[in-house]
N, C-alpha and C positions, 0 to 999 in steps of 0.2 A: 325381512327381504321388501323393499321400497324402490322405486323409480327414482333416480336421481340428474339433474340438468349438468348438461356439458355445454358451456358457453362457446368452446370454440367451436362447435357444431351446430349450435343452436337445434340439439335434440336431447331427449330423456333416455338414460339407459337402466339397467339393470344387470347386475353380474350374479351369474348362475354356474355353480360348479368352477369357478376360477376366471370364465368368460364372460364378457361385458357383450350385453345384446343389445341393441339400438331399439328400441321401442316405438320411437315418434315424434313430431316436431311441439305436442301439445301435452300437457301433463294428462288429460284428459282421454287422448288417445292412448298415451303410455300406458293408464291404469286398467284402460281397454282391454290393450292387446296383452299387459301380465295377469289379468284375470283370464283372458284364455288361454293362456299358453298354463296355467296353473290347471285350470280346469280339465286339458286335454291328458297330463300328465298326472291328476289323480288330485290334485291342491283343490285348495276349497277357498281359502282367504289370503290376503295379502300379508297379514299378521299370523299367520301358521306357525307354530314352533317348528324351530328346527329340530335335526335329529341329535345336535350337539346339546341344544336347550334341555331335549328331555331328557337325555341320558343325564345328563348334569344333575337334573332336578330327583331323577330316578335315583340317583346315586345319592345325594344328600338323605332320601328319606332312608334308606336302605342302613345307611351308616347310623341311622338313630337307633334304627328298630332291628337291628342283627347284631349276635355278639362278636367281640372283636376278630375274635379267630375267624369267624366266617368272613368278615370282612376285608380281612387281610387277604385270606385266599381268594379272593376276587378281585381286587384291588387291579391287579395286572393287566387283567382280559380286558378288564372295563375300560381302563385308562388308554390303553393302546387302539380298542377299538374305538373310542371317540376321536382318538387322535388321528386314526385314518378315515375319517369323513370329511368331506369337504363342508365349511364352516358355514355354507347356504343350503346344503340341503336340506328339505322340508322332510320332518317325520315322516308326514304321508306318503313321500316319495323313496323312501328307501326299499331298494330290493335285495333278495337274499344273495346276489352277487356281491352288494357291498359286505354282506358278512362270508363269503365264500373268497372273496380276495383280499380279506382279514385273514380268514385260517391260514391262509398259504404263507403268511408271514409268522404265524405261530410256530410253525414246525410241528403241526399235530399230524400224527399218523393213526391213532388209535381210535377205535371208535366209540371209546368211552371218553377221551379228552373232547373229541367233537362233540359227541353228544352235550358233554358238559358245558360247553361253548354257547353253542347255538340254541340251547334251553335256555342260558342264562339271557342272550340276547331276544331272544322272542319274550320272554318274561316282563323285559323290560317294556316293551312295546303294548303287551296286553297289558300290564300296570298304566299306560298313558292312557289306552283306551279306557280301560275303568275308569280313571281320575277323569275323563270327560274332554281330555287333552286333543284328541284327535278323533274322526270321526268315525273309523274302522285300523283293524291291525294290519300294515302292509305287509306283515311276515306271519301270518295267521298260519298259511297254507304252506309255506317252507319245510321241507321236509329233514327230518330228523333221524339219524342213524341208531340202531340199536344198541345200547352200551355191552362192550362183552362183559361176560358173566367171569367172576373170578373164580379159579378152582384150586387156586394153593392151601394149603393148610399141612399143621405139623402133626401127624399122627400123635397122638398122646403116649403111645412105647418109643418116642422120640424125644421127649419132653426132656429128660434127665441128661441126654448127651446134649442137650441144645444148651440147657442150665450151666452144666458143668462147661461146655466153652465159652461163656462169658470170661474176659478176660481180667473182670473187678466185680468187686460187691455191689457196685454202684448199677452195673448195668445189668449184674445177677438180680437185681430188685426189682429193677424194669420188667423184663421179661418174666418172672415169676408172678407180679402181679398181675400184668395182661393176660398170661394164660389163666390163672385163677379168678379174674373177672371180667375179662373180655372187654376192659374200658377202653375207648379211644385215648389215641396218643395225646391229642391237646386236653384232654379232662386230664391224664396221668400229670403233664406239664403243669397244670393249672392247682392240683391240689397242693392245700396246706393244712395246718396241725387244726385250727379252726375249723376247717370242715368236717373234721370226725366227731362221730356218732357213737357211743357205745352205750351196749346195755347186756351186763353178763358176759356171755360168751357170743353175744352178736355184736354186730356193728356195721356202718355203713357210712359213706363218707357222701357230700351232699352239696354241690355246687350251689350257688346261687345263680336266678335267674340270669344276671348281667354276663356270667361266666361262662352258661351253658350254649351248646349247640342250639342254633334256632333262636336263640334269646326269646324263648316264648315260656318255659318253664323249667324249674328247679332240676339238675337232673342228679338222681340220686343212685349212687353205685353199690351195690350191696357186696358185705365182704365174706367169702368163705372162711374157716379159722385159718390155714394160711394166710391169705391175702390179709385177716387182719392182725395177724402177728406184725407182719409188715409194717402196717400202718401205725400199729401202736407202739414199734420202735422208733422210726424214722418221726414218730410225731413230738417223743421226748427228746431225740437227737435235734430235730429243728423245730423249735417252738415258734419260731417267727421265718415266715417265708416257705418257699417251696418245698413239700416233703421228698421229692425226687431230685435228684441232685448229681451232678457229674465229678470226677476224679478231683477235680479243680475246687468243689466247693459250689459251683455255679449251678442255675436253673438249666434244665434242658431245653432244647428248641427242636422244632422238626427237624431243621436240616442238620443237626446233630444227630439226633435220632437216629435218620436212615442213614447217615455216613456209618454210626454205629453197628447196625444192621447190614449195611454192606459187608463190612468185615468179619462179623459173625455168619453171614453167609458163606463167603471165603472159607471161613475157621472149618463151618460145619459141612459144608455142600450142599445144603439146604438150599435150592436156587429160589431166589427171588423173595428171597426173607425180607420182611418189612414189620412195621407195628400193625399194620391192617391182618398180617396175615395170623398172627398170635390173636386177633380177635376172632377170626375166623375159623382157627382152631379152638377155641373155647366153646364158642358155636357148636363144631362140628362133635367135639367131644360130650357136649351135654349131649345132644340130640340122640346121638348112639349109645349114650346109658339109657335112654328112656324117657328124658326128661322133655314133659310137652311143650310143645313148637312154643306155645302162647308167653309160657313164662320165660324160655329162654328168649324170647324177643324182648319182652319185658326187662330180662335183667341186661340185654343189649343197651336198651336208652331208646326203643322204638314202639311206638304207638301202636303199632300192630305188626303183623307177621309178613304183609307184602314185600318190606324191604328182604326179608330174612328168604322169601319163596322164591323171590327174583333176581337176587343178587349172589346167591351162595351155591353157585353150583356143582358143587361137592355134594350137597347135599342127595340130588339126583343120581350121582355117578356110584353112591356107595348103595349099600343093600339094604339100607336102613328101609326104604318103602316097600320092598320087598317083606321085609320082614313084618312092619304094619300091616300090611294087607292079608297077614294070616295071622295075625294076633287073635281076633275074633271070630275066628274061623269055624262054622258050623259043621 
């Protein structure tokens, strides 16, 4: 953001948020007035980065360090937020109102969606502060609503009815495998025969770091005996390419999986059915059967139990905690 001279008026101007502001007759006067304006609004230097520049820098770094699936899930939010901002807006001058105005265009109604987007945007400017590009995080104090807790899960006594309702073997393999392993949908979509490792009656599927969530460590999905049988059968059938495929022989994607689960929800009468619900069902079943919560968290791919305790609301709604309180009763 630098002053520019207009010969017709013999004056210096600057453009801020789409408006041309007259600064003075001389360059020195214009520079001094602009510095005063920026200081009053929280700016510091004439060459301070704009919000658009900062978002672009962060996005370039994010794409280099995160898994493709994670990048794709954030792409639309980042791009639409960047497009919503004035190109001349300094990063230090961004306000919560800019974020809220953008959220209104995103049709976000659930606290979980709003939480995810605000946390994403705040993270961009936290990264910028840590990189030394701005003197303070202008969104640090912005309120973030608490995400809603998922309550949906399928009790194990209904698993057979759910599996039998699958219209074809391809979807049936997906449902059974997710119930038996608790893997994420994006992990199931990426599995290939080369990821399968077996040793006698045990086995696991190991995704490399470049294909794992967060792109920080490889993801290992440990296989129960039924899940191992599915993985072995599919690895023999599809020696190259994806293990799990649709009826056309192509690989699944998130959109196609969600549509298939919507139809399965209608067929079974199980409301809100989606791949994540099967992951929660796996966790709920394991914990109810007495498996240690730390082990369940590791099987799900979490580094600790925080996610399991804060986001799996059905744990508290069951009688699990009541039983655990009495387990070592003296």
